[in-house]
C-alpha positions in Angstrom: -77.5 15.2 -69.9 -80.9 16.8 -70.4 -82.2 16.3 -74.0 -84.3 19.5 -74.2 -85.3 22.5 -72.1 -88.6 20.8 -71.3 -86.7 18.0 -69.5 -85.3 20.3 -66.8 -86.5 19.8 -63.3 -88.4 22.4 -61.4 -89.4 25.4 -63.4 -88.1 25.1 -67.0 -89.9 28.2 -68.1 -88.0 30.3 -65.6 -84.7 28.7 -66.5 -85.3 29.2 -70.2 -86.2 32.9 -69.7 -83.0 33.4 -67.6 -80.9 31.6 -70.2 -82.2 33.7 -73.1 -81.7 36.9 -71.1 -78.1 36.0 -70.4 -77.3 34.8 -73.9 -78.7 37.7 -75.9 -76.2 40.3 -74.5 -73.4 37.8 -75.2 -74.7 37.5 -78.8 -74.6 41.2 -79.3 -71.1 41.5 -77.7 -69.8 38.8 -80.0 -71.3 40.3 -83.1 -69.8 43.7 -82.4 -66.4 42.9 -80.9 -65.1 39.5 -81.9 -63.9 37.9 -85.1 -64.1 34.5 -86.7 -62.5 31.4 -85.1 -62.0 28.1 -86.7 -61.1 24.5 -85.9 -58.7 21.9 -87.3 -58.2 21.5 -91.0 -59.5 18.6 -93.2 -57.4 15.6 -93.9 -55.5 16.3 -97.1 -54.4 12.7 -97.5 -57.7 11.3 -98.7 -58.8 12.3 -102.2 -62.6 13.0 -102.6 -63.9 10.5 -105.1 -60.7 9.8 -107.1 -60.1 13.2 -108.8 -58.0 12.8 -112.0 -54.8 14.8 -112.2 -53.1 16.6 -115.1 -51.4 19.9 -115.6 -54.6 21.6 -116.8 -56.9 19.9 -114.4 -57.6 21.1 -110.8 -55.8 19.0 -108.2 -57.8 18.6 -105.0 -54.9 18.4 -102.7 -53.4 21.7 -104.0 -56.7 23.6 -103.7 -57.8 25.5 -100.6 -61.3 26.5 -99.5 -61.5 28.8 -96.6 -63.0 28.8 -94.0 -64.6 25.5 -95.0 -61.4 23.5 -94.7 -60.7 24.8 -91.2 -64.3 24.2 -90.1 -64.4 20.8 -91.8 -67.7 21.8 -93.4 -69.8 24.6 -94.8 -71.6 27.4 -93.0 -74.6 28.8 -94.8 -76.7 31.8 -93.6 -79.4 34.1 -94.9 -77.4 37.0 -96.4 -79.5 40.2 -95.9 -78.6 42.8 -94.7 -75.1 41.4 -95.1 -73.4 38.0 -95.2 -71.9 36.7 -92.0 -68.1 36.1 -92.2 -68.3 32.2 -92.0 -70.6 32.1 -95.1 -68.1 34.0 -97.2 -65.9 31.4 -98.9 -62.6 31.9 -100.7 -61.5 29.1 -103.0 -58.0 28.9 -104.5 -57.7 26.5 -107.4 -54.4 25.0 -108.4 -53.2 22.2 -110.7 -51.0 19.3 -109.6 -47.9 21.5 -109.8 -49.4 24.0 -107.4 -49.9 26.7 -110.1 -53.0 28.9 -109.7 -55.6 28.4 -112.4 -57.5 31.2 -114.0 -61.1 31.1 -115.4 -62.0 27.9 -113.6 -65.7 27.5 -112.7 -66.1 26.6 -109.0 -69.5 25.2 -108.0 -70.9 24.6 -104.5 -73.9 22.2 -104.5 -76.3 23.3 -101.7 -79.0 20.8 -102.5 -78.6 19.1 -99.1 -79.8 22.2 -97.3 -82.4 25.0 -97.6 -80.7 27.6 -99.9 -82.2 31.1 -100.1 -82.6 30.8 -103.9 -80.1 29.0 -106.0 -79.1 25.4 -105.3 -75.8 25.8 -107.2 -73.5 28.7 -106.1 -70.8 29.3 -108.7 -68.2 31.7 -109.9 -65.0 32.0 -112.0 -61.5 32.2 -110.6 -59.4 35.3 -111.3 -55.7 35.5 -112.5 -54.6 34.3 -109.0 -56.8 31.3 -109.1 -59.2 32.8 -106.5 -62.9 33.2 -106.4 -65.0 34.4 -103.4 -68.6 33.2 -103.0 -71.3 33.7 -100.5 -73.3 30.7 -99.3 -76.9 31.9 -98.6 -79.3 29.6 -96.9 -80.3 27.6 -93.9 -80.9 24.1 -92.7 -78.6 21.4 -91.4 -76.9 18.5 -93.2 -74.9 16.1 -91.1 -73.4 13.0 -92.6 -74.3 14.3 -96.1 -72.1 14.6 -99.1 -71.8 18.2 -100.0 -69.7 18.5 -103.1 -67.5 21.3 -104.4 -66.4 21.1 -108.0 -63.9 23.0 -110.1 -64.4 22.6 -113.9 -66.5 19.6 -113.2 -63.8 17.9 -111.0 -64.8 17.1 -107.4 -62.2 18.8 -105.2 -64.0 18.5 -101.9 -66.8 16.4 -100.3 -67.9 17.8 -97.0 -70.0 15.9 -94.6 -71.4 18.9 -92.8 -73.3 22.0 -94.0 -74.9 24.0 -91.2 -76.5 27.4 -90.6 -77.6 29.7 -87.9 -81.0 29.5 -89.6 -82.0 26.2 -88.1 -84.8 25.8 -85.5 -84.5 22.1 -84.9 -86.6 21.2 -88.0 -85.2 23.2 -90.9 -84.4 26.6 -92.2 -87.1 29.3 -92.5 -85.2 31.8 -94.5 -84.6 34.0 -91.4 -82.5 33.9 -88.2 -85.0 34.6 -85.5 -86.0 33.6 -81.9 -86.8 30.0 -82.9 -83.2 29.6 -84.1 -82.0 31.2 -80.8 -84.0 28.7 -78.8 -82.4 25.8 -80.6 -78.9 27.3 -80.4 -79.4 28.0 -76.7 -80.2 24.4 -76.0 -76.9 23.2 -77.5 -74.9 26.1 -76.1 -76.1 25.4 -72.5 -75.8 21.6 -72.9 -79.5 20.9 -72.4 -79.4 19.1 -75.8 -76.5 17.4 -77.6 -74.2 19.5 -79.8 -75.1 19.1 -83.5 -76.6 21.5 -86.0 -75.2 24.6 -84.2 -71.7 23.1 -83.8 -70.5 24.9 -86.9 -66.8 24.2 -86.4 -67.5 20.5 -85.8 -65.5 20.2 -82.6 -68.2 18.1 -80.9 -69.3 21.0 -78.6 -71.4 24.1 -79.2 -69.3 26.7 -77.5 -67.8 30.2 -77.9 -66.5 29.5 -81.4 -70.0 28.7 -82.6 -71.5 31.7 -80.7 -69.2 34.0 -82.6 -70.6 32.5 -85.9 -74.2 32.6 -84.7 -74.2 36.1 -83.1 -73.9 38.4 -86.2 -76.7 36.6 -88.0 -79.1 36.8 -85.0 -78.1 40.4 -84.1 -78.8 41.6 -87.6 -82.0 39.4 -88.0 -80.5 38.1 -91.2 -83.0 36.9 -93.8 -83.0 35.7 -97.4 -83.5 38.3 -100.1 
């Protein structure tokens, strides 16, 4: 497998131009006509860091975080003019009896990445135990420990936090042509799947294109 576009035989410039020309219409089509897809869920049998349990304490195995659980990681993205679907996260916090908990502070720690502004993204659950948060930012964290806490209790540790805003070196605060170049390399298989494999399937494919497309089509950037 070729490691980069520069390693292609013959005329890499021509190949690259053709690849971009074919991929951009696909990006626009995905952003306008397709929805969000996800992969397998996380393993609910392994507690993250030994969370204590009691009726008034959040219980990690009863809580859900969508779409992060399905993606087995977080997706961040610059959020202007509007957040992309994969970066809008709904958490439902429950105790060990499966009862939804109101007024619980849920905190996402984005210090492993390049957040648009705040490192800690947080909010309070409503009467149904739900809180919806947007994760604005860029960068790529693989093999990291990205923690989510509810009232100070760790309910998840994700090892992946990725973003369409990643050009191979980091996040710039905008999804632009540099990010498209890096995405294209993974999508076409000229470099290994990694930071643009948002659903963590081991391949950068249609599911990841659907996540990348709206951010690129709208030229999303940090506020």
